[in-house]
C-alpha positions in Angstrom: -10.6 14.2 -9.5 -10.4 12.2 -13.4 -12.6 15.5 -14.8 -10.4 18.0 -13.6 -7.1 15.8 -13.7 -5.8 17.1 -10.3 -5.6 14.9 -6.9 -3.6 12.9 -4.4 -4.6 9.3 -3.8 -2.3 8.1 -0.7 -2.5 4.6 -0.1 -1.8 2.8 3.2 -0.3 -1.0 3.6 2.6 -2.5 5.2 5.9 -3.3 5.0 4.5 -6.9 5.0 2.9 -5.8 1.7 6.4 -5.7 0.5 7.9 -9.0 2.0 6.2 -11.8 4.2 7.1 -13.9 7.4 5.9 -16.8 9.1 2.0 -17.0 10.9 0.9 -13.7 9.5 0.0 -15.2 6.1 -3.2 -13.8 5.5 -2.4 -10.2 6.6 0.7 -10.6 4.2 -1.7 -11.7 1.6 -4.3 -8.5 2.4 -1.1 -6.2 2.3 0.1 -7.3 -1.3 -3.3 -7.0 -2.5 -3.1 -3.5 -1.2 0.4 -2.7 -3.0 -1.1 -4.4 -6.1 -4.1 -2.2 -6.1 -2.0 0.7 -5.8 0.6 0.0 -8.7 -2.6 -0.9 -11.1 -4.1 2.3 -10.2 -0.7 4.2 -10.5 -0.4 2.8 -14.0 -4.3 3.2 -15.1 -3.9 7.1 -14.3 -0.8 6.7 -16.4 -2.0 5.4 -19.4 -5.2 7.9 -18.7 -2.4 10.6 -19.4 -3.8 11.8 -16.1 -0.3 13.2 -14.9 -2.3 15.9 -12.6 -3.5 13.2 -10.5 -0.3 11.8 -8.0 0.0 8.9 -6.3 1.9 7.6 -2.9 1.9 4.3 -1.6 2.9 4.1 2.6 4.1 1.1 4.1 5.0 1.4 7.5 7.6 -0.8 9.6 6.2 -1.1 12.6 3.1 0.3 13.8 2.3 0.1 18.1 -1.2 -1.3 17.4 -0.7 -4.7 19.7 -1.5 -7.0 16.7 2.5 -7.8 17.2 2.7 -7.9 21.1 4.8 -10.2 21.9 6.8 -10.5 19.2 10.3 -9.8 18.9 12.4 -7.9 16.2 15.4 -9.0 15.5 
């Protein structure tokens, strides 16, 4: 990608990488790390003038994985 200055990097994190809540601190911390990595990568590509490489950060709110089974959304 760097050699041809073309591509698209998609990073999948979670909305809990943008804000946190009680009881899932370790999960939130890992997703904050993913978001931070993505932001750093975007800045690195811009600094290297690699404008042909696009980045997208996906932060889904709720995915039915069973991880939060029994939790209520208010």
